[in-house]
N, CA, C, O and the ligand as a Tripos MOL2 file, in Angstrom:
@<TRIPOS>MOLECULE
protein
  237   235    60     0     0
PROTEIN
NO_CHARGES

@<TRIPOS>ATOM
      1 N          97.6000  114.2310  155.3780 N.3       1 MET1
      2 CA         96.7980  114.2020  154.2370 C.3       1 MET1
      3 C          95.2570  114.4110  154.6090 C.2       1 MET1
      4 O          94.7730  113.7730  155.5440 O.2       1 MET1
      5 N          94.6580  115.1210  154.0220 N.am      2 THR2
      6 CA         93.0210  115.4190  154.1140 C.3       2 THR2
      7 C          92.4020  114.6410  153.2070 C.2       2 THR2
      8 O          92.8590  114.5750  152.0660 O.2       2 THR2
      9 N          91.3870  114.0090  153.5380 N.am      3 TYR3
     10 CA         90.5230  113.6080  152.7390 C.3       3 TYR3
     11 C          89.0030  113.6700  152.9840 C.2       3 TYR3
     12 O          88.5210  113.7780  154.1110 O.2       3 TYR3
     13 N          88.1740  113.5830  151.6800 N.am      4 ALA4
     14 CA         86.7250  113.7960  151.7640 C.3       4 ALA4
     15 C          86.2010  112.5040  151.1410 C.2       4 ALA4
     16 O          86.7260  111.8990  150.2070 O.2       4 ALA4
     17 N          85.0110  112.1500  151.8440 N.am      5 CYS5
     18 CA         84.2110  111.0760  151.2840 C.3       5 CYS5
     19 C          83.0730  111.6330  150.3400 C.2       5 CYS5
     20 O          82.2630  112.4800  150.7170 O.2       5 CYS5
     21 N          83.0900  111.0980  149.1240 N.am      6 GLU6
     22 CA         82.2060  111.5570  148.1870 C.3       6 GLU6
     23 C          80.7310  111.1560  148.4820 C.2       6 GLU6
     24 O          79.7780  111.7700  148.0010 O.2       6 GLU6
     25 N          80.5980  109.9380  149.4170 N.am      7 ASP7
     26 CA         79.3810  109.5670  149.6460 C.3       7 ASP7
     27 C          78.6040  110.3260  150.6760 C.2       7 ASP7
     28 O          77.5000  110.7970  150.4000 O.2       7 ASP7
     29 N          79.1350  110.4500  151.8170 N.am      8 CYS8
     30 CA         78.5350  111.1240  152.9640 C.3       8 CYS8
     31 C          79.2430  112.5810  153.1840 C.2       8 CYS8
     32 O          78.7440  113.3070  154.0430 O.2       8 CYS8
     33 N          80.2080  112.9760  152.5650 N.am      9 GLY9
     34 CA         80.7380  114.2810  152.5780 C.3       9 GLY9
     35 C          81.6290  114.4540  153.9770 C.2       9 GLY9
     36 O          81.9040  115.5930  154.3570 O.2       9 GLY9
     37 N          82.0030  113.4690  154.6120 N.am     10 PHE10
     38 CA         82.8460  113.2190  155.8310 C.3      10 PHE10
     39 C          84.1620  113.7230  155.4700 C.2      10 PHE10
     40 O          84.6970  113.3020  154.4450 O.2      10 PHE10
     41 N          84.8440  114.7430  156.3480 N.am     11 LEU11
     42 CA         86.1600  115.3600  155.9930 C.3      11 LEU11
     43 C          86.9180  115.0160  157.1030 C.2      11 LEU11
     44 O          86.5010  115.2800  158.2310 O.2      11 LEU11
     45 N          88.1260  114.3810  156.8980 N.am     12 PHE12
     46 CA         88.9790  113.7200  157.9320 C.3      12 PHE12
     47 C          90.3920  113.8590  157.4960 C.2      12 PHE12
     48 O          90.6360  114.0910  156.3120 O.2      12 PHE12
     49 N          91.3860  113.7240  158.4180 N.am     13 CYS13
     50 CA         92.8310  113.5380  158.3030 C.3      13 CYS13
     51 C          93.4010  112.2470  158.7440 C.2      13 CYS13
     52 O          93.1140  111.6490  159.7810 O.2      13 CYS13
     53 N          94.2020  111.9060  157.8750 N.am     14 ARG14
     54 CA         94.7840  110.2650  158.1630 C.3      14 ARG14
     55 C          96.0970  110.7180  157.5520 C.2      14 ARG14
     56 O          96.2740  111.5580  156.6700 O.2      14 ARG14
     57 N          97.0930  109.8830  158.2980 N.am     15 VAL15
     58 CA         98.5800  109.9080  157.8750 C.3      15 VAL15
     59 C          98.4060  108.6040  157.0580 C.2      15 VAL15
     60 O          97.8440  107.5840  157.4570 O.2      15 VAL15
     61 N          98.9910  108.8080  155.8210 N.am     16 GLY16
     62 CA         99.1540  107.4970  155.0090 C.3      16 GLY16
     63 C          97.8660  107.5710  154.0320 C.2      16 GLY16
     64 O          97.1430  108.5620  153.9330 O.2      16 GLY16
     65 N          97.7040  106.3960  153.3510 N.am     17 SER17
     66 CA         96.4980  106.1320  152.4680 C.3      17 SER17
     67 C          95.6260  105.6920  153.1350 C.2      17 SER17
     68 O          95.9040  105.0250  154.1320 O.2      17 SER17
     69 N          94.3110  105.9480  152.7640 N.am     18 ILE18
     70 CA         93.1860  105.0670  153.3260 C.3      18 ILE18
     71 C          92.1590  104.7900  152.1500 C.2      18 ILE18
     72 O          91.9190  105.5900  151.2460 O.2      18 ILE18
     73 N          91.6530  103.6760  152.2820 N.am     19 LYS19
     74 CA         90.6900  103.0870  151.2640 C.3      19 LYS19
     75 C          89.3210  103.1450  151.5560 C.2      19 LYS19
     76 O          88.5490  102.8510  150.6430 O.2      19 LYS19
     77 N          88.8540  103.4770  152.6820 N.am     20 GLU20
     78 CA         87.2670  103.7940  152.7660 C.3      20 GLU20
     79 C          86.9980  104.7220  153.9610 C.2      20 GLU20
     80 O          87.7450  104.8690  154.9280 O.2      20 GLU20
     81 N          85.8070  105.3320  153.7450 N.am     21 CYS21
     82 CA         85.7200  106.3650  154.7140 C.3      21 CYS21
     83 C          85.4250  105.7700  156.1260 C.2      21 CYS21
     84 O          84.7760  104.7290  156.2280 O.2      21 CYS21
     85 N          85.8330  106.3360  157.0480 N.am     22 PRO22
     86 CA         85.4910  105.9910  158.4570 C.3      22 PRO22
     87 C          84.1990  106.1860  159.0670 C.2      22 PRO22
     88 O          83.8160  105.6660  160.1150 O.2      22 PRO22
     89 N          83.6200  106.9020  158.3970 N.am     23 PHE23
     90 CA         82.2770  107.1820  158.8530 C.3      23 PHE23
     91 C          81.1770  106.2410  158.1150 C.2      23 PHE23
     92 O          80.3360  105.6750  158.8130 O.2      23 PHE23
     93 N          81.1810  106.0800  156.7490 N.am     24 CYS24
     94 CA         79.9570  105.3380  156.2740 C.3      24 CYS24
     95 C          80.7750  104.0790  155.5490 C.2      24 CYS24
     96 O          80.1000  103.3080  154.8670 O.2      24 CYS24
     97 N          82.1880  103.8480  155.6720 N.am     25 GLU25
     98 CA         82.9530  102.6910  155.1950 C.3      25 GLU25
     99 C          82.7810  102.4290  153.7060 C.2      25 GLU25
    100 O          83.1820  101.3740  153.2140 O.2      25 GLU25
    101 N          82.2050  103.3490  153.0030 N.am     26 LYS26
    102 CA         82.2730  103.2000  151.5430 C.3      26 LYS26
    103 C          83.6180  103.6760  151.0980 C.2      26 LYS26
    104 O          84.3610  104.3650  151.7970 O.2      26 LYS26
    105 N          83.9440  103.1610  149.5920 N.am     27 PRO27
    106 CA         85.4770  103.2470  149.3690 C.3      27 PRO27
    107 C          85.5070  104.5460  148.4750 C.2      27 PRO27
    108 O          86.4900  104.7130  147.7520 O.2      27 PRO27
    109 N          84.3890  105.5660  148.4830 N.am     28 ASN28
    110 CA         84.6280  106.5960  147.7570 C.3      28 ASN28
    111 C          85.1580  107.8410  148.2280 C.2      28 ASN28
    112 O          84.5370  108.8980  148.3320 O.2      28 ASN28
    113 N          86.6710  107.5670  148.5760 N.am     29 ILE29
    114 CA         87.4200  108.7430  149.0210 C.3      29 ILE29
    115 C          88.1950  109.4310  148.0810 C.2      29 ILE29
    116 O          88.7990  108.8040  147.2110 O.2      29 ILE29
    117 N          88.2550  110.8350  148.1690 N.am     30 ARG30
    118 CA         89.1580  111.4140  147.2420 C.3      30 ARG30
    119 C          89.8890  112.5830  148.2950 C.2      30 ARG30
    120 O          89.4310  112.9200  149.3860 O.2      30 ARG30
    121 N          91.0740  113.0690  147.6930 N.am     31 PRO31
    122 CA         91.6730  114.1420  148.4910 C.3      31 PRO31
    123 C          90.8660  115.3940  148.6020 C.2      31 PRO31
    124 O          90.2710  115.8760  147.6370 O.2      31 PRO31
    125 N          90.8600  115.8980  149.7770 N.am     32 ALA32
    126 CA         90.0820  117.1370  149.9460 C.3      32 ALA32
    127 C          90.8860  118.2650  149.1620 C.2      32 ALA32
    128 O          92.0990  118.3750  148.9860 O.2      32 ALA32
    129 N          89.7170  119.1540  148.7040 N.am     33 THR33
    130 CA         90.1070  120.4840  148.1440 C.3      33 THR33
    131 C          90.8170  121.3770  149.1850 C.2      33 THR33
    132 O          90.8470  121.1470  150.3940 O.2      33 THR33
    133 N          91.3530  122.3730  148.5890 N.am     34 GLU34
    134 CA         92.0760  123.4570  149.4730 C.3      34 GLU34
    135 C          90.9750  123.9120  150.6170 C.2      34 GLU34
    136 O          91.1050  123.8820  151.8410 O.2      34 GLU34
    137 N          89.8450  124.3450  149.8220 N.am     35 GLU35
    138 CA         88.7320  124.9130  150.5280 C.3      35 GLU35
    139 C          88.4010  123.9690  151.8750 C.2      35 GLU35
    140 O          88.4260  124.3370  153.0490 O.2      35 GLU35
    141 N          88.1100  122.7560  151.3900 N.am     36 GLU36
    142 CA         87.7660  121.7590  152.4830 C.3      36 GLU36
    143 C          88.9570  121.6720  153.4720 C.2      36 GLU36
    144 O          88.7040  121.4940  154.6630 O.2      36 GLU36
    145 N          90.0750  121.7720  153.1060 N.am     37 ILE37
    146 CA         91.2260  121.6710  153.9640 C.3      37 ILE37
    147 C          91.2330  122.9000  155.1330 C.2      37 ILE37
    148 O          91.3550  122.7710  156.3510 O.2      37 ILE37
    149 N          91.0750  124.0270  154.4060 N.am     38 GLY38
    150 CA         90.9420  125.1430  155.2800 C.3      38 GLY38
    151 C          89.7800  125.1220  156.2790 C.2      38 GLY38
    152 O          89.9200  125.5830  157.4120 O.2      38 GLY38
    153 N          88.6670  124.6000  155.8600 N.am     39 MET39
    154 CA         87.5970  124.2940  157.0080 C.3      39 MET39
    155 C          87.9050  123.4570  158.0420 C.2      39 MET39
    156 O          87.6660  123.7420  159.2160 O.2      39 MET39
    157 N          88.4890  122.3070  157.6330 N.am     40 LEU40
    158 CA         89.0410  121.3360  158.4930 C.3      40 LEU40
    159 C          90.0380  121.8760  159.4750 C.2      40 LEU40
    160 O          89.9790  121.6690  160.6870 O.2      40 LEU40
    161 N          90.9280  122.5600  158.8830 N.am     41 GLU41
    162 CA         91.9340  123.2840  159.8890 C.3      41 GLU41
    163 C          91.3890  124.0680  160.8380 C.2      41 GLU41
    164 O          91.8190  124.0500  161.9910 O.2      41 GLU41
    165 N          90.5140  124.7410  160.5040 N.am     42 LYS42
    166 CA         89.7150  125.6910  161.6100 C.3      42 LYS42
    167 C          89.1740  124.8340  162.6070 C.2      42 LYS42
    168 O          89.3570  125.0580  163.8040 O.2      42 LYS42
    169 N          88.3960  123.6830  162.1080 N.am     43 LEU43
    170 CA         87.7050  122.8350  163.2020 C.3      43 LEU43
    171 C          88.8830  122.2000  164.0830 C.2      43 LEU43
    172 O          88.7390  122.1010  165.3010 O.2      43 LEU43
    173 N          90.0300  121.7810  163.4510 N.am     44 LEU44
    174 CA         91.0470  121.1820  163.9790 C.3      44 LEU44
    175 C          91.7350  122.2620  165.3470 C.2      44 LEU44
    176 O          92.1730  121.8160  166.4070 O.2      44 LEU44
    177 N          91.6810  123.5210  165.0200 N.am     45 GLU45
    178 CA         92.0210  124.4640  166.0670 C.3      45 GLU45
    179 C          91.1000  124.5890  167.1960 C.2      45 GLU45
    180 O          91.4760  125.0090  168.2910 O.2      45 GLU45
    181 N          89.6520  124.1560  166.8960 N.am     46 GLN46
    182 CA         88.8660  124.1320  167.9690 C.3      46 GLN46
    183 C          88.7560  122.6460  168.6330 C.2      46 GLN46
    184 O          87.9080  122.4100  169.4940 O.2      46 GLN46
    185 N          89.5850  121.7600  168.2130 N.am     47 GLY47
    186 CA         89.5990  120.6080  168.8670 C.3      47 GLY47
    187 C          88.6640  119.3580  168.0900 C.2      47 GLY47
    188 O          88.5730  118.2000  168.4950 O.2      47 GLY47
    189 N          88.1160  119.8370  167.0710 N.am     48 LYS48
    190 CA         87.5060  118.8720  166.2760 C.3      48 LYS48
    191 C          88.3310  118.2760  165.2410 C.2      48 LYS48
    192 O          88.8450  118.9960  164.3840 O.2      48 LYS48
    193 N          88.5150  116.8900  165.2510 N.am     49 PRO49
    194 CA         89.3120  116.2690  164.3990 C.3      49 PRO49
    195 C          88.5720  115.7620  162.9860 C.2      49 PRO49
    196 O          89.2390  115.1000  162.1920 O.2      49 PRO49
    197 N          87.3960  116.0370  162.7370 N.am     50 SER50
    198 CA         86.6720  115.5690  161.7720 C.3      50 SER50
    199 C          85.4630  116.5580  161.4120 C.2      50 SER50
    200 O          85.2440  117.4900  162.1870 O.2      50 SER50
    201 N          84.7110  116.4040  160.3270 N.am     51 LEU51
    202 CA         83.6180  117.3510  159.9160 C.3      51 LEU51
    203 C          82.7110  116.3100  159.0640 C.2      51 LEU51
    204 O          83.1160  115.5480  158.1850 O.2      51 LEU51
    205 N          81.4110  116.4630  159.5310 N.am     52 LYS52
    206 CA         80.4100  115.7360  158.4160 C.3      52 LYS52
    207 C          79.6040  116.8600  157.9010 C.2      52 LYS52
    208 O          78.8370  117.5620  158.5610 O.2      52 LYS52
    209 N          79.9040  116.9550  156.4790 N.am     53 ILE53
    210 CA         79.0120  117.9760  155.7310 C.3      53 ILE53
    211 C          77.7150  117.3080  155.3960 C.2      53 ILE53
    212 O          77.5830  116.2560  154.7700 O.2      53 ILE53
    213 N          76.7420  118.0960  155.9180 N.am     54 LYS54
    214 CA         75.4100  117.7270  155.7230 C.3      54 LYS54
    215 C          74.9930  117.7310  154.3350 C.2      54 LYS54
    216 O          75.5640  118.6100  153.6900 O.2      54 LYS54
    217 N          74.1270  116.9810  153.6340 N.am     55 GLU55
    218 CA         73.7930  116.8290  152.2950 C.3      55 GLU55
    219 C          73.0750  118.1730  151.9710 C.2      55 GLU55
    220 O          72.2580  118.7630  152.6790 O.2      55 GLU55
    221 N          73.5140  118.4960  150.8590 N.am     56 GLY56
    222 CA         73.0210  119.8780  150.2690 C.3      56 GLY56
    223 C          73.6980  121.2400  150.8660 C.2      56 GLY56
    224 O          73.4590  122.3740  150.4500 O.2      56 GLY56
    225 N          74.5110  120.9290  151.8300 N.am     57 GLU57
    226 CA         75.2630  122.0760  152.5340 C.3      57 GLU57
    227 C          76.4860  122.5630  151.6040 C.2      57 GLU57
    228 O          77.3200  121.8120  151.0970 O.2      57 GLU57
    229 N          76.4380  123.7870  151.4950 N.am     58 THR58
    230 CA         77.5070  124.1540  150.5660 C.3      58 THR58
    231 C          78.7480  124.6980  151.5770 C.2      58 THR58
    232 O          78.5640  124.9870  152.7590 O.2      58 THR58
    233 N          80.0050  124.7780  150.9000 N.am     59 LEU59
    234 CA         81.2200  125.0330  151.6030 C.3      59 LEU59
    235 C          81.4020  126.3940  151.6970 C.2      59 LEU59
    236 O          82.3940  126.8450  152.2690 O.2      59 LEU59
    237 ZN         81.5030  108.4320  153.8640 Zn       60 ZN60
@<TRIPOS>BOND
     1     1     2 1
     2     2     3 1
     3     3     4 2
     4     3     5 am
     5     5     6 1
     6     6     7 1
     7     7     8 2
     8     7     9 am
     9     9    10 1
    10    10    11 1
    11    11    12 2
    12    11    13 am
    13    13    14 1
    14    14    15 1
    15    15    16 2
    16    15    17 am
    17    17    18 1
    18    18    19 1
    19    19    20 2
    20    19    21 am
    21    21    22 1
    22    22    23 1
    23    23    24 2
    24    23    25 am
    25    25    26 1
    26    26    27 1
    27    27    28 2
    28    27    29 am
    29    29    30 1
    30    30    31 1
    31    31    32 2
    32    31    33 am
    33    33    34 1
    34    34    35 1
    35    35    36 2
    36    35    37 am
    37    37    38 1
    38    38    39 1
    39    39    40 2
    40    39    41 am
    41    41    42 1
    42    42    43 1
    43    43    44 2
    44    43    45 am
    45    45    46 1
    46    46    47 1
    47    47    48 2
    48    47    49 am
    49    49    50 1
    50    50    51 1
    51    51    52 2
    52    51    53 am
    53    53    54 1
    54    54    55 1
    55    55    56 2
    56    55    57 am
    57    57    58 1
    58    58    59 1
    59    59    60 2
    60    59    61 am
    61    61    62 1
    62    62    63 1
    63    63    64 2
    64    63    65 am
    65    65    66 1
    66    66    67 1
    67    67    68 2
    68    67    69 am
    69    69    70 1
    70    70    71 1
    71    71    72 2
    72    71    73 am
    73    73    74 1
    74    74    75 1
    75    75    76 2
    76    75    77 am
    77    77    78 1
    78    78    79 1
    79    79    80 2
    80    79    81 am
    81    81    82 1
    82    82    83 1
    83    83    84 2
    84    83    85 am
    85    85    86 1
    86    86    87 1
    87    87    88 2
    88    87    89 am
    89    89    90 1
    90    90    91 1
    91    91    92 2
    92    91    93 am
    93    93    94 1
    94    94    95 1
    95    95    96 2
    96    95    97 am
    97    97    98 1
    98    98    99 1
    99    99   100 2
   100    99   101 am
   101   101   102 1
   102   102   103 1
   103   103   104 2
   104   103   105 am
   105   105   106 1
   106   106   107 1
   107   107   108 2
   108   107   109 am
   109   109   110 1
   110   110   111 1
   111   111   112 2
   112   111   113 am
   113   113   114 1
   114   114   115 1
   115   115   116 2
   116   115   117 am
   117   117   118 1
   118   118   119 1
   119   119   120 2
   120   119   121 am
   121   121   122 1
   122   122   123 1
   123   123   124 2
   124   123   125 am
   125   125   126 1
   126   126   127 1
   127   127   128 2
   128   127   129 am
   129   129   130 1
   130   130   131 1
   131   131   132 2
   132   131   133 am
   133   133   134 1
   134   134   135 1
   135   135   136 2
   136   135   137 am
   137   137   138 1
   138   138   139 1
   139   139   140 2
   140   139   141 am
   141   141   142 1
   142   142   143 1
   143   143   144 2
   144   143   145 am
   145   145   146 1
   146   146   147 1
   147   147   148 2
   148   147   149 am
   149   149   150 1
   150   150   151 1
   151   151   152 2
   152   151   153 am
   153   153   154 1
   154   154   155 1
   155   155   156 2
   156   155   157 am
   157   157   158 1
   158   158   159 1
   159   159   160 2
   160   159   161 am
   161   161   162 1
   162   162   163 1
   163   163   164 2
   164   163   165 am
   165   165   166 1
   166   166   167 1
   167   167   168 2
   168   167   169 am
   169   169   170 1
   170   170   171 1
   171   171   172 2
   172   171   173 am
   173   173   174 1
   174   174   175 1
   175   175   176 2
   176   175   177 am
   177   177   178 1
   178   178   179 1
   179   179   180 2
   180   179   181 am
   181   181   182 1
   182   182   183 1
   183   183   184 2
   184   183   185 am
   185   185   186 1
   186   186   187 1
   187   187   188 2
   188   187   189 am
   189   189   190 1
   190   190   191 1
   191   191   192 2
   192   191   193 am
   193   193   194 1
   194   194   195 1
   195   195   196 2
   196   195   197 am
   197   197   198 1
   198   198   199 1
   199   199   200 2
   200   199   201 am
   201   201   202 1
   202   202   203 1
   203   203   204 2
   204   203   205 am
   205   205   206 1
   206   206   207 1
   207   207   208 2
   208   207   209 am
   209   209   210 1
   210   210   211 1
   211   211   212 2
   212   211   213 am
   213   213   214 1
   214   214   215 1
   215   215   216 2
   216   215   217 am
   217   217   218 1
   218   218   219 1
   219   219   220 2
   220   219   221 am
   221   221   222 1
   222   222   223 1
   223   223   224 2
   224   223   225 am
   225   225   226 1
   226   226   227 1
   227   227   228 2
   228   227   229 am
   229   229   230 1
   230   230   231 1
   231   231   232 2
   232   231   233 am
   233   233   234 1
   234   234   235 1
   235   235   236 2
@<TRIPOS>SUBSTRUCTURE
     1 MET1         2 RESIDUE 1 A MET
     2 THR2         6 RESIDUE 1 A THR
     3 TYR3        10 RESIDUE 1 A TYR
     4 ALA4        14 RESIDUE 1 A ALA
     5 CYS5        18 RESIDUE 1 A CYS
     6 GLU6        22 RESIDUE 1 A GLU
     7 ASP7        26 RESIDUE 1 A ASP
     8 CYS8        30 RESIDUE 1 A CYS
     9 GLY9        34 RESIDUE 1 A GLY
    10 PHE10       38 RESIDUE 1 A PHE
    11 LEU11       42 RESIDUE 1 A LEU
    12 PHE12       46 RESIDUE 1 A PHE
    13 CYS13       50 RESIDUE 1 A CYS
    14 ARG14       54 RESIDUE 1 A ARG
    15 VAL15       58 RESIDUE 1 A VAL
    16 GLY16       62 RESIDUE 1 A GLY
    17 SER17       66 RESIDUE 1 A SER
    18 ILE18       70 RESIDUE 1 A ILE
    19 LYS19       74 RESIDUE 1 A LYS
    20 GLU20       78 RESIDUE 1 A GLU
    21 CYS21       82 RESIDUE 1 A CYS
    22 PRO22       86 RESIDUE 1 A PRO
    23 PHE23       90 RESIDUE 1 A PHE
    24 CYS24       94 RESIDUE 1 A CYS
    25 GLU25       98 RESIDUE 1 A GLU
    26 LYS26      102 RESIDUE 1 A LYS
    27 PRO27      106 RESIDUE 1 A PRO
    28 ASN28      110 RESIDUE 1 A ASN
    29 ILE29      114 RESIDUE 1 A ILE
    30 ARG30      118 RESIDUE 1 A ARG
    31 PRO31      122 RESIDUE 1 A PRO
    32 ALA32      126 RESIDUE 1 A ALA
    33 THR33      130 RESIDUE 1 A THR
    34 GLU34      134 RESIDUE 1 A GLU
    35 GLU35      138 RESIDUE 1 A GLU
    36 GLU36      142 RESIDUE 1 A GLU
    37 ILE37      146 RESIDUE 1 A ILE
    38 GLY38      150 RESIDUE 1 A GLY
    39 MET39      154 RESIDUE 1 A MET
    40 LEU40      158 RESIDUE 1 A LEU
    41 GLU41      162 RESIDUE 1 A GLU
    42 LYS42      166 RESIDUE 1 A LYS
    43 LEU43      170 RESIDUE 1 A LEU
    44 LEU44      174 RESIDUE 1 A LEU
    45 GLU45      178 RESIDUE 1 A GLU
    46 GLN46      182 RESIDUE 1 A GLN
    47 GLY47      186 RESIDUE 1 A GLY
    48 LYS48      190 RESIDUE 1 A LYS
    49 PRO49      194 RESIDUE 1 A PRO
    50 SER50      198 RESIDUE 1 A SER
    51 LEU51      202 RESIDUE 1 A LEU
    52 LYS52      206 RESIDUE 1 A LYS
    53 ILE53      210 RESIDUE 1 A ILE
    54 LYS54      214 RESIDUE 1 A LYS
    55 GLU55      218 RESIDUE 1 A GLU
    56 GLY56      222 RESIDUE 1 A GLY
    57 GLU57      226 RESIDUE 1 A GLU
    58 THR58      230 RESIDUE 1 A THR
    59 LEU59      234 RESIDUE 1 A LEU
    60 ZN60       237 GROUP 0 **** ****
């Protein structure tokens, strides 16, 4: 399952459910959109397990 943090824009994969962001530790987690999942999959291929989207940056 891929998740995105509404607070800081962190994208990450976790098995099972998660209640807070591993980056900012806030509980504003939502399932990632298909577009975000596609982006993260590309990063995973490059060996990067997560992505921090900078504020104001578009997908
Ligand atoms: Zn966060």
